[in-house]
C-alpha positions in Angstrom: 0.0 0.0 0.0 1.4 3.4 -1.0 1.7 5.9 1.9 0.8 9.5 1.1 3.9 11.6 1.7 2.3 15.0 2.1 1.6 15.4 5.8 4.2 13.0 6.9 6.8 14.2 9.5 9.8 13.2 7.4 13.2 14.0 8.8 15.1 16.2 6.4 17.2 14.7 3.7 19.6 17.7 3.9 20.4 17.4 7.6 23.0 14.7 7.6 25.5 16.7 5.6 24.4 20.1 6.9 24.7 19.2 10.6 28.0 17.3 10.2 29.6 20.0 8.0 30.1 17.7 5.1 28.9 20.2 2.7 29.8 23.3 0.6 29.6 26.6 2.3 31.0 29.5 0.2 33.9 29.9 2.7 34.8 26.2 2.3 35.3 26.6 -1.4 38.7 27.1 -3.0 40.2 27.5 -6.5 43.7 27.2 -7.9 45.6 30.4 -7.2 42.8 31.8 -5.0 43.4 35.3 -3.6 41.7 36.9 -0.6 40.3 40.4 -0.4 39.7 42.5 2.6 38.0 45.9 2.7 39.1 49.1 4.5 35.9 50.6 5.9 35.1 54.1 6.9 35.4 54.9 10.7 33.3 58.0 10.1 29.5 58.2 9.6 29.7 61.2 7.2 32.8 62.7 5.5 34.3 63.8 2.2 37.2 61.7 1.1 40.1 64.0 0.5 42.6 61.3 -0.5 43.3 57.6 -0.4 46.9 56.3 -0.6 47.2 52.5 -1.1 50.9 52.6 -2.2 52.4 51.4 1.1 50.0 48.5 1.2 51.0 47.3 -2.3 54.6 46.8 -1.2 53.8 44.5 1.7 54.6 40.7 1.7 51.9 38.6 0.1 49.9 41.6 -1.2 49.0 41.3 -4.9 47.0 44.5 -5.3 45.4 47.3 -3.5 42.7 49.7 -4.8 40.8 52.7 -3.8 37.2 53.6 -4.8 38.6 56.0 -7.4 40.3 53.0 -9.1 36.9 51.4 -9.7 34.9 54.6 -10.3 34.5 54.1 -14.0 33.3 50.5 -13.9 31.6 49.8 -10.5 28.3 51.3 -11.4 25.7 51.9 -8.7 24.1 49.2 -6.4 20.5 48.7 -7.5 17.2 49.7 -5.9 14.5 47.6 -7.6 11.5 49.1 -5.8 10.9 52.8 -6.5 7.6 53.1 -4.6 6.7 56.6 -5.9 7.4 58.4 -9.2 9.3 61.2 -7.4 11.3 58.9 -5.1 15.0 60.0 -4.5 17.4 57.2 -5.4 20.9 58.4 -4.9 23.9 56.8 -6.6 25.3 54.0 -4.4 28.9 53.1 -5.5 30.0 49.7 -4.1 33.2 51.4 -3.0 33.0 55.0 -1.9 34.7 57.5 -4.2 34.1 61.0 -3.0 32.0 60.8 0.2 31.2 58.2 2.9 27.7 58.2 4.5 27.9 55.5 7.1 30.4 53.8 9.4 31.5 50.6 7.6 31.3 51.9 4.0 34.1 50.4 1.9 36.8 53.0 0.8 39.6 50.7 -0.3 40.6 47.1 -0.5 43.6 44.8 -0.4 44.0 41.5 -2.4 46.6 39.1 -0.9 47.6 35.5 -0.9 45.7 34.9 2.4 43.1 36.9 4.3 45.4 37.6 7.3 48.0 39.3 5.1 45.2 41.2 3.4 43.8 42.3 6.8 47.2 43.4 8.1 47.9 45.4 5.0 44.8 47.5 5.5 46.7 49.3 8.3 49.1 50.7 5.7 46.4 52.5 3.7 46.2 56.2 4.5 42.8 58.0 4.1 42.3 61.6 4.7 38.7 62.5 5.6 37.0 65.9 5.8 34.3 65.3 8.5 30.6 66.2 7.8 27.8 66.3 10.3 26.1 62.9 11.1 22.4 62.6 10.7 21.0 59.8 13.0 17.6 61.0 14.2 14.7 60.7 11.7 12.7 63.6 13.1 15.7 65.9 13.1 16.6 64.7 9.6 13.4 66.2 8.3 13.9 69.6 9.9 14.6 72.4 7.5 18.0 73.1 9.1 19.2 69.5 9.2 22.5 68.6 7.6 21.9 66.8 4.3 22.8 63.1 3.8 22.5 63.7 0.0 22.3 66.8 -2.0 18.6 66.2 -2.8 17.8 66.2 1.0 16.9 63.7 3.6 13.4 62.7 2.4 13.4 59.7 0.1 9.7 59.5 -0.5 6.2 60.2 0.9 3.2 58.0 0.4 -0.4 58.4 1.5 -3.1 55.8 0.9 -6.8 56.3 2.0 -9.8 54.0 1.9 -13.2 55.1 3.2 -14.2 58.3 4.9 -11.5 58.7 7.6 -12.8 62.0 8.8 -16.3 60.6 9.3 -14.9 57.6 11.2 -13.1 59.7 13.7 -15.8 62.5 14.0 -17.6 62.1 17.3 -16.0 58.7 17.9 -16.7 57.6 21.5 -13.2 56.2 21.8 -10.0 57.4 20.1 -6.7 55.7 20.9 -3.6 57.7 20.0 -0.3 55.9 20.4 3.3 56.2 19.1 5.4 53.0 18.9 9.0 52.6 18.0 10.3 49.6 16.0 13.9 49.5 17.0 16.7 48.8 14.4 17.7 45.2 14.3 20.8 43.4 12.9 20.2 40.1 11.1 22.5 37.4 12.5 22.5 34.4 10.2 24.5 31.4 11.4 26.8 31.6 8.3 28.4 35.0 7.7 28.2 36.4 4.2 30.9 35.2 1.8 31.7 35.7 -1.9 34.1 34.0 -4.4 34.5 35.0 -8.0 36.5 33.5 -10.8 36.9 33.9 -14.6 38.3 31.8 -17.5 38.9 35.0 -19.4 35.6 35.0 -21.1 32.9 34.0 -18.6 32.6 34.5 -14.9 31.4 32.4 -12.0 30.3 33.9 -8.7 29.7 31.8 -5.6 27.8 33.7 -2.9 26.0 33.0 0.4 22.9 34.5 -1.1 19.1 33.9 -1.1 18.7 35.2 -4.7 21.2 33.7 -7.2 18.9 34.4 -10.2 18.2 38.0 -9.2 21.9 38.5 -8.4 22.9 37.3 -11.8 20.6 39.8 -13.5 21.7 42.7 -11.3 25.4 41.9 -11.6 25.0 42.2 -15.4 23.1 45.4 -15.0 25.6 47.0 -12.6 28.9 45.9 -14.2 27.9 45.7 -17.9 29.2 42.1 -18.1 26.7 40.3 -20.4 24.3 38.2 -18.4 24.9 35.0 -20.4 28.6 35.2 -19.4 27.8 35.2 -15.6 27.0 32.1 -13.6 25.9 32.5 -10.0 26.0 29.6 -7.6 24.5 29.7 -4.1 26.0 26.7 -2.3 24.5 25.6 0.9 23.5 28.8 2.7 23.5 28.9 6.5 20.5 31.2 7.1 19.4 34.4 5.6 16.2 35.9 7.2 16.3 38.6 4.5 19.9 39.6 5.1 21.0 37.7 2.0 18.2 39.1 -0.1 20.5 41.7 -1.5 23.0 42.7 -4.2 25.9 43.7 -2.1 29.0 45.8 -2.6 31.2 42.8 -1.9 29.6 40.7 -4.6 30.0 43.4 -7.2 33.6 44.2 -6.2 34.7 40.6 -6.1 33.4 40.1 -9.6 35.3 43.2 -10.8 38.5 42.2 -9.0 38.4 38.8 -10.7 38.0 40.5 -14.0 40.8 43.0 -13.4 43.3 40.5 -11.9 42.3 37.4 -14.0 42.4 35.3 -10.8 39.9 33.9 -8.4 39.2 36.1 -5.3 37.2 35.5 -2.1 35.9 37.6 0.7 34.3 36.3 4.0 32.9 38.8 6.5 33.8 38.8 10.2 31.0 39.1 12.8 31.9 42.7 13.7 32.2 43.5 10.0 28.8 41.9 9.4 27.1 43.9 12.1 28.4 47.1 10.4 27.6 46.2 6.8 24.9 43.6 6.5 21.7 45.6 5.9 19.7 46.3 9.0 16.0 45.7 9.7 12.9 47.5 11.1 13.6 51.0 12.4 10.3 52.8 12.2 8.4 55.3 14.3 4.7 54.5 14.2 2.0 57.0 15.0 -1.3 55.1 15.3 -4.8 56.4 15.8 -7.8 54.2 16.2 -11.5 55.2 16.5 -14.1 52.9 18.0 -17.6 52.8 19.2 -18.4 52.3 22.9 -19.0 48.6 22.3 -15.5 48.2 20.9 -16.3 48.1 17.2 -13.5 49.7 15.2 -14.6 52.6 13.1 -11.3 53.8 11.6 -7.6 53.5 11.7 -4.8 56.0 10.8 -1.2 55.1 10.6 1.7 57.5 10.0 5.2 56.1 9.7 8.7 57.4 9.7 10.9 54.7 8.1 14.7 55.0 8.4 16.2 54.1 5.0 19.7 54.5 6.2 22.2 56.1 3.9 21.1 54.5 0.6 18.2 52.6 -1.0 19.3 49.1 -1.4 17.5 46.3 -3.4 14.0 46.6 -1.9 14.6 49.2 0.9 11.7 51.6 0.2 9.3 48.7 -0.4 9.7 47.2 3.1 7.3 49.6 4.9 5.0 49.4 2.0 4.7 45.7 2.5 3.0 46.5 5.7 0.7 49.2 4.2 -2.1 46.7 3.6 -1.6 44.8 6.8 -2.1 47.3 9.6 -5.9 46.6 9.4 -4.9 42.9 10.0 -7.9 40.6 10.6 -10.3 43.4 11.5 -13.3 45.0 9.8 -13.5 48.8 9.8 -15.1 51.6 7.9 -12.0 53.7 7.0 -8.3 53.4 6.9 -5.4 55.8 6.1 -1.8 54.9 5.7 1.1 57.4 5.4 4.8 56.8 5.2 7.8 59.0 4.9 11.2 57.4 4.0 14.1 59.2 5.6 17.8 59.1 4.8 20.2 59.0 7.7 24.0 58.4 8.0 23.5 54.8 9.1 23.7 51.4 7.5 20.8 51.0 5.0 17.7 49.0 6.1 16.1 46.4 4.0 14.2 43.1 4.3 14.4 41.2 7.7 12.2 38.2 8.5 8.6 39.4 7.9 9.6 42.6 6.1 7.0 45.2 7.0 4.4 42.8 8.2 5.9 42.3 11.8 5.9 46.1 12.1 2.3 46.4 11.0 1.1 43.5 13.2 2.9 44.9 16.2 1.1 48.3 15.9 -2.4 47.0 15.4 -2.1 44.3 18.1 -0.7 46.7 20.6 -3.4 49.3 19.9 -6.1 46.6 20.1 -4.9 45.9 23.7 -5.1 49.6 24.4 -8.7 49.7 23.1 -9.6 46.8 25.4 -8.0 48.5 28.4 -9.8 51.8 27.6 -13.2 50.0 27.5 -12.5 47.7 30.4 -12.9 44.7 28.1 -11.0 41.4 27.8 -8.4 41.7 25.0 -9.7 38.5 23.3 -13.3 39.7 23.4 -12.5 43.1 21.7 -10.8 41.1 18.9 -13.8 38.8 18.6 -16.1 41.8 18.0 -14.0 43.0 15.1 -12.4 40.1 13.3 -13.6 38.6 10.0 -15.8 35.6 10.7 -15.0 32.3 9.0 -18.3 32.3 7.1 -17.4 35.7 5.6 -14.5 34.4 3.5 -13.5 35.3 0.9 -13.3 38.8 2.3 -12.0 42.0 0.8 -10.5 44.2 3.5 -10.6 47.9 3.9 -7.0 48.1 2.4 -8.1 46.2 -0.7 -6.7 42.7 -0.2 -9.0 39.7 -0.7 -8.4 37.1 2.0 -9.3 33.8 0.5 -9.8 31.6 3.5 -9.4 31.5 7.3 -10.9 30.6 10.6 -9.7 33.0 13.4 -12.3 31.6 15.8 -11.0 28.0 15.6 -7.4 29.0 16.0 -8.1 31.3 18.9 -10.3 28.8 20.8 -7.7 26.1 20.4 -5.0 28.4 21.7 -7.1 29.6 24.7 -7.7 26.0 25.7 -4.0 25.0 25.4 -3.0 28.1 27.3 -5.4 27.7 30.2 -6.5 31.3 29.6 -9.2 31.6 32.3 -7.1 30.0 34.9 -4.2 32.4 34.2 -6.6 35.4 34.4 -7.7 34.2 37.8 -4.1 33.9 39.0 -3.4 37.3 37.6 -6.3 38.8 39.6 -5.1 37.0 42.8 -1.5 38.4 42.4 -2.9 41.9 41.9 -5.1 41.6 45.0 -2.1 40.4 47.0 0.2 43.1 45.8 2.7 40.4 44.6 5.9 42.1 43.5 6.1 39.6 40.6 3.1 40.4 38.5 1.6 38.2 35.8 0.8 39.5 32.4 -1.1 37.9 29.5 -0.4 38.9 25.9 -2.6 38.2 23.0 -1.7 38.4 19.3 -4.2 37.4 16.6 -2.6 37.9 13.3 -2.6 37.3 9.6 0.0 38.2 7.0 0.2 38.4 3.2 3.0 36.3 1.9 4.1 34.2 -1.1 5.5 37.4 -2.7 3.6 37.5 -6.0 1.5 37.7 -8.1 3.4 39.5 -10.8 0.4 41.7 -11.7 0.1 43.0 -8.2 3.9 43.5 -7.9 3.7 45.5 -11.2 1.0 47.7 -9.7 3.3 48.3 -6.8 6.1 49.3 -9.2 8.3 46.4 -8.0 11.1 45.8 -10.4 10.5 42.1 -11.1 7.8 39.4 -11.3 6.6 37.0 -8.7 6.4 33.8 -10.7 8.4 30.7 -10.0 9.8 27.9 -12.3 10.4 24.2 -11.9 11.6 21.3 -14.0 11.0 17.6 -13.5 13.3 15.1 -15.2 12.4 11.4 -15.4 15.7 9.6 -15.7 15.9 6.3 -17.6 16.1 4.2 -14.5 12.9 5.7 -13.1 14.5 8.1 -10.7 13.5 11.7 -10.6 15.4 15.0 -10.7 13.6 18.1 -9.6 15.1 21.5 -10.6 13.7 24.3 -8.6 14.0 28.1 -9.0 13.7 28.6 -5.3 17.0 28.8 -3.4 16.9 27.3 0.2 18.9 28.6 3.1 17.5 26.3 5.8 13.8 25.8 4.9 14.0 22.1 3.9 13.1 22.4 0.2 14.8 19.2 -0.7 12.7 17.1 1.6 9.4 18.9 1.0 9.8 18.9 -2.8 10.6 15.2 -2.6 7.4 14.5 -0.7 5.3 16.6 -3.1 6.8 14.7 -6.2 6.5 11.3 -4.5 2.8 11.8 -4.2 2.3 13.5 -7.6 4.2 10.8 -9.6 3.8 7.8 -7.3 7.5 7.2 -7.0 9.4 6.4 -3.7 10.5 9.4 -1.6 14.1 8.3 -1.8 13.9 8.2 -5.7 13.6 11.9 -5.8 16.5 14.4 -5.7 16.3 18.2 -5.8 18.8 20.5 -7.5 18.8 24.3 -6.8 20.9 27.4 -6.4 23.0 27.3 -9.6 21.9 29.5 -12.5 23.6 27.1 -14.9 21.4 24.2 -13.7 18.2 25.9 -12.5 18.2 28.4 -15.3 15.0 30.2 -14.3 13.8 31.3 -11.0 12.8 34.2 -8.7 14.5 32.7 -5.5 13.5 32.6 -1.9 12.0 35.3 0.4 8.6 36.5 1.6 7.5 32.9 2.4 7.1 32.3 -1.3 9.0 29.0 -1.9 6.2 26.5 -1.2 3.2 28.5 -2.3 4.7 29.4 -5.6 7.8 27.2 -6.1 6.2 24.1 -4.7 3.1 24.6 -6.9 5.4 25.0 -10.0 6.8 21.6 -9.1 3.2 20.1 -9.0 2.4 21.7 -12.4 5.6 20.3 -13.9 4.6 16.8 -12.5 1.2 17.2 -14.2 2.9 17.8 -17.5 5.1 14.7 -17.0 2.0 12.6 -16.4 0.3 13.9 -19.5 3.3 12.9 -21.6 3.4 9.6 -20.0 -0.3 9.0 -20.5 0.1 9.3 -24.3 3.0 6.8 -24.3 1.2 4.4 -22.0 -1.9 4.5 -24.2 0.2 3.7 -27.2 2.0 0.8 -25.5 -1.2 -0.7 -24.1 -3.2 -0.1 -27.3 -5.9 1.9 -25.8 -7.3 5.4 -25.7 -5.6 7.9 -23.3 -9.2 8.5 -21.9 -9.4 4.8 -20.9 -6.4 5.2 -18.5 -6.5 6.1 -14.8 -3.4 7.1 -12.9 -2.9 6.0 -9.3 0.0 4.8 -7.1 2.5 5.7 -9.8 0.9 3.6 -12.6 -1.4 4.0 -15.6 -4.0 1.3 -15.6 -6.5 0.4 -18.3 -10.0 0.7 -16.7 -11.6 -2.7 -16.2 -8.4 -4.7 -16.8 -5.2 -5.6 -15.0 -3.1 -4.1 -17.7 -0.8 -1.3 -16.4 2.5 0.5 -16.8 4.3 2.3 -14.0 5.6 5.8 -14.7 9.1 4.6 -14.0 8.7 1.9 -16.7 7.4 4.5 -19.1 10.5 6.7 -18.4 12.7 3.8 -19.6 10.5 3.2 -22.6 10.8 6.9 -23.5 14.6 6.6 -23.1 14.9 3.6 -25.4 12.5 5.2 -27.9 11.9 1.9 -29.6 8.2 2.3 -29.9 7.0 5.9 -29.5 3.7 7.2 -30.9 3.8 9.7 -33.7 4.8 13.2 -32.4 6.0 12.0 -28.9 9.5 13.0 -27.9 12.0 10.5 -26.4 11.6 12.1 -22.9 9.0 12.7 -20.3 10.8 15.7 -18.8 8.7 18.8 -18.3 8.9 22.2 -16.8 6.3 24.7 -15.6 6.0 28.3 -14.4 3.5 29.3 -11.8 2.2 32.8 -11.1 -0.7 32.9 -8.6 -3.7 35.2 -8.8 -3.4 36.3 -5.1 -1.1 36.3 -2.1 -1.5 33.6 0.6 -2.8 34.5 4.0 -1.7 32.3 6.9 -3.0 33.3 10.3 -3.0 32.3 13.9 -3.3 33.2 17.6 -0.3 33.5 19.9 -0.6 33.8 23.6 2.2 34.7 26.1 2.2 34.6 29.9 5.0 36.7 31.3 6.1 37.3 34.9 7.4 40.8 35.6 9.4 41.5 38.7 8.4 45.0 39.7 11.4 45.4 41.9 14.1 44.5 39.3 12.3 44.9 36.0 13.2 41.3 35.0 10.8 39.6 32.6 10.4 35.9 32.4 8.2 34.2 29.8 6.4 31.5 31.7 4.4 29.9 28.9 3.9 30.5 25.2 1.2 29.0 23.0 1.0 29.3 19.2 -1.8 28.0 17.1 -1.1 28.7 13.4 -3.0 28.0 10.3 -0.8 27.6 7.3 -3.2 25.7 5.1 -2.2 22.2 3.9 0.9 21.0 5.8 3.5 19.2 3.7 5.8 18.3 6.6 4.8 18.9 10.2 8.4 18.8 11.5 9.5 21.5 9.1 6.4 23.7 9.9 7.1 23.4 13.6 10.8 24.3 13.1 9.8 27.3 11.1 7.3 28.5 13.7 9.7 27.9 16.6 12.5 29.7 14.9 10.3 32.6 14.0 9.0 32.9 17.6 12.5 33.0 18.8 13.3 35.9 16.5 10.1 37.8 17.5 10.9 37.3 21.2 14.4 38.5 20.6 13.0 41.8 19.2 10.7 42.2 22.2 13.3 41.5 24.9 16.9 41.5 23.7 18.0 43.0 20.3 18.7 46.6 19.4 21.2 48.2 17.0 22.4 51.4 18.8 24.1 54.4 17.2 25.6 57.3 19.1 25.1 60.9 18.1 28.1 60.8 15.8 26.7 57.9 13.9 29.0 55.2 15.4 27.4 51.8 15.7 27.9 50.8 19.4 26.7 47.2 18.9 29.3 45.8 16.6 30.0 42.5 18.4 28.0 39.7 20.0 29.0 41.0 23.3 27.2 44.3 22.6 24.3 43.1 20.4 22.4 40.7 22.6 21.0 37.5 20.9 19.0 35.1 23.1 20.3 31.6 23.6 18.2 28.5 24.1 18.5 29.0 27.8 16.8 32.5 27.5 13.7 31.1 25.7 10.8 29.1 27.0 9.4 25.9 25.7 6.7 26.6 23.1 3.4 24.8 22.9 2.6 24.6 19.1 -0.5 23.4 17.4 -2.4 24.1 14.1 -5.7 24.5 12.5 -6.0 23.9 8.7 -8.1 26.0 6.3 -6.6 25.3 2.9 -5.7 28.2 0.6 -7.9 28.5 -2.5 -5.3 30.4 -4.4 -3.2 27.3 -5.3 -3.9 23.6 -5.9 -1.9 22.4 -2.9 -3.9 24.6 -0.5 -0.7 25.7 1.1 0.1 29.0 2.8 3.5 30.4 3.8 5.0 29.7 7.2 8.5 31.0 7.2 7.7 34.4 8.8 4.6 33.7 10.8 6.2 33.1 14.1 8.2 36.4 13.9 5.2 38.4 12.9 2.9 37.1 15.7 5.3 36.8 18.6 6.6 40.3 19.3 3.3 41.9 20.1 2.2 38.9 22.2 5.3 39.3 24.4 5.1 43.1 24.7 1.3 42.9 25.3 2.0 40.5 28.2 4.5 42.9 29.8 2.3 45.9 29.5 -0.7 43.8 30.8 1.3 43.0 33.9 2.2 46.6 34.5 -1.1 48.3 33.5 -2.2 48.7 37.1 0.8 50.9 37.6 -0.3 53.3 34.9 2.1 52.0 32.3 0.7 51.5 28.7 3.9 51.1 26.8 7.6 50.2 27.1 9.9 50.7 24.2 11.5 47.6 22.8 13.6 45.8 23.7 11.9 45.5 27.1 15.1 45.0 29.0 15.1 44.9 32.8 16.5 48.4 32.9 13.8 49.8 30.7 11.0 48.1 32.7 12.5 49.2 36.0 12.9 52.8 34.8 9.3 52.8 33.6 8.2 51.7 37.0 10.4 54.2 38.8 8.9 56.9 36.6 5.4 56.2 37.7 6.4 55.7 41.3 7.9 59.2 41.4 
């Protein structure tokens, strides 16, 4: 009996080599005659470059070459921004190596190429750079003041957007309740397990770039655009990639410069970042000031919502920098019904590392704001936070539902997810304990945080991305090859960096073609093998890439059907396909698809017009986003004497549609929750007034360890998506999106009797203690 693979908790095929290190990370790779490059980086946030002298470095042992930005000025181009969100957006030139001016600490101003990385690093000390200091700009509000120093000649405003739906003025006019709050999304530094690395080589005609990237196909296109090297002469390979979380969704200065160095020197070159270098130069995430106003009736029904954002772009607009806050524009209304909605956003230049995509990319910021303000509404009305959500959310029988922001949610059941979460959490019992602690004046107070969320993910469809002026499509491509021995090769345009594509795609193909799970292999991440693709980000791999695989399998079966009908001398309409075989209805006559693969290979008896192969490919472009949802609940104990926060229990019930592999889903949710908790309690990139990053090391930038996190209770409901034949929804970002407001809501809930309605993230013991001391005074 054939076991259905989809839904099985298969251990990942990839893990044996990944966990034992018997694999290919970019930094493991070498080439004959390999040289190593290190970059000299600006110690100043803003300055003119008066001169750069690399002559002393060139004479040191082991040094092959040294260059300044001026040496590459004619050929390095400008790093791309692919998402101009308005017609009048300001997109400054962004040279990979600074030529005339530096605009953030860590910007590359020179480089050394040597026979090993240590000699290259030592030689950086011999380079002399003369800077003429300019004022730093680090505060967004001050940056918009008329007398502020300019980051760029065009000024400090990158763009301004306003989107309105419904009569906002009427919604707020005479509203019985108006909640007005300002929240700060602190700046975060992505910290993937594998630091970024790049290696480039040339045979004198063509070029190969190996990079720890999420986007080999996009990178190939953009390298051609930036450098002028014809695209067909560039091959990009993403070997195994140790995490990305958006930080490797980028076209980086180092990728461009390594390619140019390989061309100039005619030799392979490699760069691998250090941790402190990474904190300075990997793009940062979040960094928004959110002004939120919500109008409601006395019974808690939402009338209208206004959101006004300041979003820190940093010094330049990188690949999708301006689009990140816009990804949240349609999600501030979340799962709630309302009469009117207005979204405004101003993108601001500062002399800091540019921001860009970080896990969730715009949707965590939106979810945080609406879920925090929903708790504030409940407190204002003296209602239970769950009840105020129930009164406003879209009910399961109302799907599909077009929201006030214009998105059509295809399916969902917020009631079922919430009821399951409340039961697992023991909500009523915890509320009773909370009341008892308050009555007793317990110095350790209990807070309960609620987050009921949805997100739009599966970054596509191309039509919608075009309407948003995004610089690419959202389709995905896959090929399925039937080998003569009946084994299957799947070539996917998605590019994994920890998601388990090899295992999940094998399960999908096993069911679709009726072949054993172990007979399927998956190839990816090499533009010479997977020649088409839009790569991995925005929880798009399964809902778009996985569906492309299914559609390619369907084409394989249609080819095989014609061959099977010919061999068994029947009409194709007389055949039924099940358990990997075509069977003539009413007979015992059958051919397995693996037998048919061999028959196609030998080509001894093919019907007229049938090729000697079953191989097929497909491209899928959905009609809509996918909308996973869920309810996350957090119980936190807050010591009012020390400010210490301890998460006592955490329950997450997510709905990601059809589940391909429960183990992978749970891993994605658990990892996402960890990152969301990290924002709530631990992480923050801190700059001083002069634009110096103060959190350049792991000693300064606090990442939680396993010991700092609680055990999570995870469960699921399943409402299949209607936008794709698998019924799947994205899961890669859900945990991060939902968890941050759940934790902060729990902390504020514990402290609300003290008159505290917000604590700026991260909610460190010091910040909690200072908030308490402030109200005590």
